[in-house]
C-alpha positions in Angstrom: 141.4 134.1 89.3 142.4 131.4 86.9 141.7 127.7 87.2 143.8 125.7 89.8 144.8 122.2 88.7 146.3 119.6 91.0 147.9 116.2 90.3 146.8 112.9 91.8 149.0 113.6 94.8 147.3 117.0 95.5 150.2 119.1 94.3 149.3 122.3 92.4 150.6 121.9 88.8 148.8 124.8 87.1 147.4 128.1 88.5 146.5 131.3 86.7 148.2 130.8 83.3 148.7 133.5 80.7 145.7 132.0 78.8 143.6 132.4 81.9 144.5 136.0 82.2 143.8 136.8 78.5 140.4 135.0 78.6 139.5 136.7 81.9 140.1 140.0 80.2 137.9 139.1 77.2 135.0 137.6 79.1 135.2 140.0 82.0 134.2 143.2 80.0 131.4 144.0 77.6 133.6 144.9 74.6 135.5 141.6 75.1 132.3 139.6 75.3 131.2 141.2 72.0 134.5 140.1 70.4 134.0 136.6 72.0 130.6 136.3 70.3 132.3 136.9 66.9 135.2 134.5 67.7 132.8 131.8 68.9 130.8 131.8 65.6 131.1 128.7 63.4 132.0 131.0 60.4 135.2 132.2 62.1 136.1 128.6 63.0 135.7 127.5 59.3 138.2 130.2 58.2 140.6 129.4 61.0 140.3 125.7 60.2 141.1 126.3 56.5 144.4 128.0 57.4 145.3 125.4 60.1 144.8 122.6 57.5 147.1 124.4 55.0 150.8 123.7 54.5 151.5 127.3 55.5 150.4 126.6 59.0 153.4 124.2 59.5 155.5 127.3 60.5 153.5 127.4 63.8 154.6 123.9 64.9 158.1 124.6 66.3 156.9 127.7 68.1 154.0 125.8 69.7 156.2 123.0 70.9 158.6 125.4 72.5 156.0 127.7 74.1 154.1 124.8 75.7 157.1 122.7 76.6 155.6 119.6 74.8 157.7 116.4 75.3 157.6 115.0 71.7 159.1 111.7 72.9 155.5 110.8 73.8 154.4 111.0 70.2 155.1 109.3 66.9 158.1 110.6 65.0 157.1 111.8 61.6 156.7 114.9 59.3 153.5 116.9 59.7 151.7 118.3 56.7 149.9 121.1 58.5 149.4 122.5 62.0 146.1 120.5 62.4 148.0 117.4 61.3 150.4 118.1 64.2 147.6 119.0 66.6 145.9 115.6 66.1 149.2 113.7 66.4 149.2 110.1 67.7 150.9 108.8 70.8 153.9 106.6 70.5 153.3 102.9 71.5 153.5 102.5 75.3 153.1 106.3 76.0 149.9 105.7 78.0 148.8 102.7 80.1 145.2 101.5 79.9 143.8 100.2 83.3 142.1 97.0 82.3 140.6 96.1 85.7 136.9 95.6 85.0 135.7 97.6 88.0 137.9 100.7 87.0 136.3 103.6 85.2 139.1 105.1 83.1 139.8 108.6 81.7 138.9 108.9 78.0 141.6 111.5 77.4 144.4 113.6 78.8 142.9 116.5 80.6 141.7 118.2 83.8 138.8 116.4 85.5 136.0 117.8 87.7 133.0 115.7 88.8 129.5 117.1 89.6 126.7 115.2 91.3 123.3 115.3 89.5 120.4 115.9 91.9 117.0 114.3 91.8 115.7 117.2 89.6 118.5 116.2 87.0 120.3 119.5 87.7 124.0 120.2 88.5 126.2 123.3 89.0 129.4 124.1 87.3 131.0 127.0 89.2 128.1 129.5 89.5 126.1 128.2 86.5 123.1 125.9 87.0 122.6 123.3 84.3 120.0 120.7 83.6 120.9 117.4 82.0 118.0 118.0 79.6 119.5 121.3 78.4 122.8 119.4 77.8 121.2 116.5 75.9 118.1 118.1 74.4 116.3 114.8 75.4 114.1 114.9 78.4 113.5 111.1 78.7 117.2 110.3 78.3 118.1 113.0 80.8 115.8 111.6 83.5 117.8 108.4 83.7 120.9 110.3 85.1 119.2 111.7 88.2 121.4 110.9 91.2 124.4 110.1 89.1 127.5 112.0 88.1 128.7 114.3 85.3 132.4 113.9 84.7 134.0 116.9 82.8 137.4 116.3 81.2 138.7 119.7 80.0 141.5 119.6 77.4 143.9 122.5 76.8 145.6 123.2 73.5 148.9 121.5 74.6 147.1 118.2 75.5 146.8 115.0 73.4 143.6 115.6 71.5 142.5 112.0 70.7 140.1 110.2 73.0 139.0 106.6 73.7 135.9 104.6 74.7 136.0 103.9 78.4 134.3 100.5 78.5 133.1 97.6 76.4 129.5 97.8 75.2 127.0 98.6 72.5 126.9 102.3 71.4 123.9 104.1 70.1 123.8 106.2 66.9 125.6 109.5 67.6 123.6 112.6 68.3 125.0 115.9 67.1 123.8 119.2 68.5 125.0 122.3 66.5 126.1 125.4 68.4 128.8 128.0 68.8 132.3 127.5 70.0 133.1 129.3 73.3 136.4 128.5 75.1 135.9 125.8 77.6 138.2 127.6 80.1 136.3 127.9 83.4 136.3 131.7 83.1 133.9 131.6 80.2 131.3 129.7 82.4 130.8 132.8 84.5 129.3 134.6 81.6 127.9 132.0 79.1 126.3 128.6 79.7 129.1 127.0 77.7 128.1 123.4 77.8 124.6 124.0 76.5 125.6 126.6 73.8 128.7 124.9 72.3 128.6 122.3 69.5 128.6 118.8 70.9 128.1 115.2 70.0 127.3 112.2 72.1 126.4 108.5 72.1 124.9 106.3 74.8 126.8 103.1 75.6 125.1 100.1 77.2 128.3 99.3 78.9 129.6 96.0 80.3 130.5 97.4 83.7 128.9 100.8 84.3 125.3 100.6 83.1 124.0 103.1 80.6 127.0 105.3 80.1 126.9 108.5 78.1 130.0 109.9 76.4 130.0 113.4 74.8 132.5 115.5 73.0 132.2 119.3 73.2 133.9 121.6 70.7 135.6 124.9 71.7 136.8 128.2 70.4 138.7 128.4 67.1 137.8 125.3 65.3 137.2 122.7 68.0 136.0 120.3 65.3 134.8 116.9 66.5 135.9 114.1 64.3 134.5 110.8 65.5 135.2 107.5 63.8 132.6 105.2 62.3 133.2 101.9 64.2 129.8 100.2 64.2 127.8 99.6 67.3 130.0 97.2 69.3 132.9 99.1 71.0 135.8 98.1 73.3 137.5 99.9 76.2 140.6 101.6 74.8 139.5 101.8 71.2 140.0 105.3 69.8 136.6 107.1 69.5 137.8 110.2 67.7 139.8 113.4 67.8 139.4 117.2 68.1 140.9 119.7 65.6 142.6 122.8 67.0 141.1 124.4 70.1 140.7 123.5 73.8 137.9 121.0 74.0 136.0 118.8 76.5 134.9 115.2 76.9 132.0 114.6 79.2 130.9 111.3 80.7 127.5 110.8 82.5 126.9 107.8 84.8 123.7 106.7 86.3 122.9 106.6 90.0 125.0 103.9 91.7 126.8 102.9 88.5 130.2 104.5 89.3 131.8 106.5 92.1 134.7 109.0 91.5 138.0 108.2 93.3 138.3 110.0 96.6 140.9 112.5 95.6 139.0 113.6 92.5 135.7 113.9 94.5 137.4 116.0 97.2 139.2 118.2 94.7 136.0 118.8 92.8 134.2 119.9 96.0 136.8 122.6 96.5 136.7 123.8 92.9 140.0 122.2 91.9 140.6 120.4 88.6 142.6 117.1 88.8 145.1 116.4 86.0 144.6 112.9 84.6 145.9 110.9 81.6 144.2 108.8 79.0 143.5 105.3 80.3 144.2 105.9 84.0 141.6 105.0 86.6 139.4 107.9 87.8 136.6 106.0 89.5 135.0 102.6 89.8 132.0 100.5 90.6 130.8 101.1 94.2 131.4 98.2 96.5 128.6 96.0 97.8 
């Protein structure tokens, strides 16, 4: 079964797409998983990226817009030099609203959100796969600080806006990059591979103004999934663009400490039932607990 995505009112907006079916076929059989291992290799992504950065790739743009019913009025009007130039297109002014309430934790991107509680052993479960925070971060001491908190997983599909923002004001650490492969981040892959501890990823820790020691991570995905973060210095602001992904479905992960932030009720309930919640960049997804 493919992923089921609901909006903030609980209405199903996505269920069992063609992409889900294709990926289920690949990951569900041994020959497919062998092919997946090849497609997930960085070398294949380098070759794919070279083509998608070329002027020849512009021919794909009209087809992609039609096949994914993308509303281009949300984006800047301009000519694109390549498919990746189009893929990393910018929003038009006013296309998204940033919630500026200090107590609101906002979404860093457009995507499909699921939240996972972290237990006292610093472990959490995505579908049937058990993860440790340490395996995700490769830093035992840092991981221990997130026991009792939440992991917020924002999954982007290829049709989504692929730029992302900082979610609060604060002082950011130097980025940490962990090289890896590039599996799809579609939920079907997680049944067969521990995607979030195998894929290439990059994170920083933000000593945030409103949510304690907040970790923000970007995870690359199949066929390029390149992470391109900006160099902004250590002081960051809510709503500043943090970076962008090149072609491929990708993921942004937030980690919050115990008691620092609580997911909104609908998102928490949807996550308990294995549903993803469709959210937009800048909208509230949680907040500081009362009291």
